[in-house]
N, C-alpha and C positions, 0 to 999 in steps of 0.2 A: 478188424478182420472178422468176418463170419464164415463159417462153413455150412453148406445146405446138403441135406442128404434127402433122396427120393425114396419112398418106402411105399410098396403096395400092399394092399391088405384085401382079402377076400371077405366080403361082408353082405348082409342081408339088409336091403333097403326097402322102405315103404314105397309103393308103386306111385309114381308121379301122376299117372293117369286115373282119375277118379278120386284122387287124394286118399289112396289106401282102401277105398271101400270094395275094390275087386270088379267092380261093375261100370260100365258107361252106358250111357242111354241106349236101349235096345240091343247091346250085344256085349260080350265079355270082353275085357281089356285085352289087348293084343300082347301087351308087355308080361303081364303077370297071369294071364289066363284065369282070372277070377280068384286067385290065390291070396290076393292083397298085398303080397310081397314078392320080390324078385331077388335073384343072386347076382352079383356081379364083382368087379375088382375095382377098387378107387385107389387114387395115388394120394399120398400126404407127403408134402414138402417140409421138412424139419430144418429150422436154422439153429445150429449148435455153436454157442460162444467158445472161443478159445479158452481152454482151462476148464472146462466142465468137468465135473468130478465124476470118477467111477461110481456107478451105482444112483447116480442122480435119476429122478423119475420126471419126465415130462408129462404134463397132463394136458390132453387136447379135448376140450369140450365140444359137444355135439358131433363126434367122429365115431362113436361106436355103433353097434348094430341098431337097427331101426325096427320097430314094431308099430303096426297101426295103432292110433289114438295114444300113442306116448312119445314122449321127446327122447332122441337118441342119448346114450350116455357118454361117459368120457373114455378116450383110448389112452392107455398108460404105456408109455415107452420107457424102459429102463436102459441107461446108457451102459454099455459094457465095451471094452476094448480088448484086443488080442496083441499078444507080443508081436513086435515087427523087428527083423534081423538088423535093420538100420537105425530106425527112429526109436525114441523113448519119450516116455512122459515125464515131466518134471514139475514139481510144484512150484508156482510163482509167488 
């Protein structure tokens, strides 16, 4: 059994029009207005295995902030749980 969790993050991305150069032939890029980056929201889906431990860190490569002429970094997600009035975790 796998659990999936959708998570949204606000991030800076390299503009896809013009490859992050900020320009298109003879006019400014309509998406970034020549700034080479734009801000938006992206959704990341995580699959959590049953029994994943509290404090476990998931490392998602190429999901971090983008900057022109550089590769995006890693997005780190730490697993944290909250107490539930009915359900509890047990070690397997």
